[in-house]
VMD Tcl script that draws the C-alpha trace (Angstrom):
set ca {
  {70.84 110.01 57.50}
  {72.55 113.27 58.76}
  {73.51 116.35 57.16}
  {76.48 118.07 58.69}
  {76.89 122.01 58.53}
  {79.84 123.66 59.46}
  {79.60 127.25 60.98}
  {81.85 129.68 62.83}
  {81.69 129.44 66.45}
  {79.61 131.97 68.42}
  {81.90 133.83 70.88}
  {79.33 133.25 73.76}
  {79.56 129.47 73.44}
  {83.20 128.90 72.61}
  {84.45 127.94 75.97}
  {84.88 124.37 77.33}
  {84.90 123.74 80.88}
  {88.66 122.98 82.39}
  {90.01 119.71 81.73}
  {87.00 118.47 79.86}
  {87.22 115.99 76.92}
  {84.17 115.17 74.98}
  {81.33 116.84 72.87}
  {79.94 120.10 74.09}
  {76.81 121.90 73.12}
  {76.01 125.55 72.81}
  {73.58 127.07 75.49}
  {70.72 126.90 72.85}
  {71.78 123.24 71.79}
  {71.63 124.19 68.06}
  {75.36 123.62 67.58}
  {77.98 121.43 69.21}
  {81.89 121.11 69.15}
  {84.84 118.83 70.58}
  {86.35 119.69 73.69}
  {89.96 118.46 74.49}
  {91.45 118.91 78.01}
  {89.42 122.04 78.12}
  {90.21 123.41 74.75}
  {87.56 123.97 72.14}
  {87.94 122.68 68.66}
  {87.97 125.48 66.03}
  {85.07 123.51 64.17}
  {81.52 123.98 65.15}
  {78.88 121.64 63.98}
  {75.24 122.70 63.40}
  {72.13 120.66 63.72}
  {69.73 120.54 60.88}
  {66.40 122.51 61.09}
  {63.89 121.45 64.08}
  {66.77 119.47 65.71}
  {68.90 120.15 68.61}
  {72.02 118.53 70.10}
  {71.63 115.92 72.88}
  {75.08 115.74 74.61}
  {73.77 112.60 76.38}
  {73.68 110.63 73.29}
  {76.10 112.57 71.19}
  {73.62 113.45 68.39}
  {70.96 115.90 67.04}
  {67.52 114.87 68.10}
  {63.94 116.22 67.43}
  {63.77 119.51 69.26}
  {60.14 118.97 70.18}
  {61.10 115.73 72.07}
  {64.12 117.21 74.20}
  {64.65 119.95 76.69}
  {67.89 121.63 76.06}
  {69.78 121.73 79.45}
  {72.12 124.75 78.19}
  {75.75 124.77 77.80}
  {77.07 121.01 78.65}
  {79.37 118.54 77.69}
  {79.64 114.74 77.38}
  {81.99 112.69 79.61}
  {85.13 111.02 77.67}
  {86.80 108.18 79.30}
  {90.62 108.21 79.35}
  {93.34 105.78 79.91}
  {96.00 106.32 82.42}
  {99.65 105.17 82.15}
  {98.80 102.46 84.90}
  {96.09 101.17 82.49}
  {93.11 102.27 84.60}
  {90.16 104.19 83.09}
  {89.20 107.56 84.36}
  {86.37 110.03 83.39}
  {86.51 113.67 83.02}
  {83.10 115.29 83.18}
  {81.67 118.91 83.31}
  {77.92 118.33 83.13}
  {76.10 116.10 81.16}
  {76.62 112.45 80.69}
  {76.40 109.69 78.19}
  {78.66 108.21 75.35}
  {81.70 110.01 74.19}
  {82.60 110.75 70.48}
  {85.78 110.87 68.89}
  {87.92 114.04 68.26}
  {87.05 115.53 64.94}
  {90.31 117.27 64.26}
}
mol new
graphics top color blue
foreach p $ca { graphics top sphere $p radius 0.5 }
foreach p [lrange $ca 0 end-1] q [lrange $ca 1 end] { graphics top cylinder $p $q radius 0.2 }
display resetview
C-alpha cells in the first residue's frame, strides 16, 4: 500500500532533460514527477518517510536498500507513425509509468 503526497516542485529539480518522456526523480530521490517531451508536469509526488524514488522500477523503495543516483529519468517507449517503437532516454532505465495529467 502506498500513500501519495503532493507537494510543490523544488526549483532546483524542476527541469526534465530535453525530449524526455517518463518519470523523473529529484536529485535527492525523495520526490518524483512526470516528464513529457522534456516538459515537467506541474505535479510533484513525494515518497513517504524512509523511502526514496527508484526510477528503474518507477516506485518508492526503502532508502536503506537503494543508492540514489541523483537527478534521473526513466525511459518511455513511443510508437512512430510507421508503427515502430522507439525509446527516449535521459539517464536511468526501467519500466515507464503513465502520464499523471
